[in-house]
C-alpha positions as CSV (number, residue, x, y, z in Angstrom):
1,M,27.0,98.7,156.4
2,K,29.4,101.6,155.9
3,E,30.7,100.1,152.6
4,K,27.2,99.8,151.2
5,N,26.4,103.4,152.1
6,L,29.7,104.5,150.6
7,D,29.0,102.6,147.4
8,K,25.6,104.3,147.2
9,L,27.2,107.7,147.7
10,I,29.8,107.1,145.0
11,S,27.1,105.9,142.6
12,N,25.0,109.0,143.2
13,L,28.0,111.3,142.8
14,S,28.9,109.5,139.6
15,K,25.5,110.1,138.1
16,Q,25.5,113.8,139.2
17,L,29.0,114.5,137.8
18,G,28.8,112.3,134.8
19,V,32.0,110.6,135.8
20,S,32.6,106.9,136.3
21,E,32.6,105.4,139.8
22,S,36.1,104.1,139.3
23,Q,37.3,107.7,138.5
24,I,35.7,108.9,141.7
25,K,37.3,106.2,143.8
26,N,40.7,106.7,142.1
27,A,40.5,110.5,142.7
28,A,39.5,110.0,146.3
29,Q,42.4,107.6,146.9
30,K,44.9,110.0,145.3
31,G,43.3,113.0,147.1
32,D,43.1,114.8,143.8
33,V,39.7,116.3,143.0
34,N,40.9,117.8,139.8
35,D,41.5,114.4,138.4
36,M,37.9,113.5,139.0
37,L,36.6,116.8,137.7
38,K,38.5,116.9,134.4
39,N,35.9,114.6,132.8
40,A,32.9,115.9,134.7
41,D,30.1,118.1,133.2
42,S,31.3,121.7,133.0
43,N,28.3,123.1,134.9
44,Q,28.9,120.7,137.8
45,T,32.7,121.4,137.7
46,D,32.1,125.1,137.8
47,K,29.8,124.8,140.8
48,I,32.2,122.6,142.7
49,K,35.2,124.8,142.0
50,S,33.3,127.9,143.0
51,V,32.5,126.4,146.4
52,L,36.0,125.1,146.9
53,N,37.4,128.6,146.1
54,D,35.1,130.3,148.6
55,P,36.0,129.5,152.2
56,E,32.6,130.7,153.5
57,K,30.7,128.5,151.1
58,T,32.9,125.6,151.9
59,K,32.5,126.1,155.7
60,E,28.7,126.4,155.3
61,I,28.5,123.1,153.3
62,L,30.9,121.2,155.6
63,N,28.8,122.3,158.6
64,S,25.5,121.1,157.0
65,P,23.8,118.1,158.6
66,Q,24.3,116.1,155.3
67,A,28.0,116.8,155.2
68,Q,28.4,115.9,158.9
69,A,26.5,112.6,158.3
70,L,28.8,111.9,155.4
71,I,31.9,112.7,157.4
72,K,30.7,110.4,160.2
73,L,29.9,107.7,157.7
74,L,33.4,107.9,156.2
75,G,34.9,107.6,159.7
76,G,36.1,111.2,160.0
77,D,34.2,112.0,163.1
78,N,36.4,111.1,166.1
79,K,34.0,112.5,168.7
80,N,32.3,109.1,169.1
């Protein structure tokens, strides 16, 4: 079930950024967001970089219910 949800997430992210699913997977495996963003739409790239460069925005997003659900889905929530 996790794999299916992850594939759906990657597919949606691919459409939003205008980047192939394989580029997203490769960037995630390398831990290099810049690699993924180099071919993305400039408006989306600017938005992502502005959030990543602002600790308060990043914290706000990471604490959102959607981000928490994603973190749990990806296995990053060790509370359970």
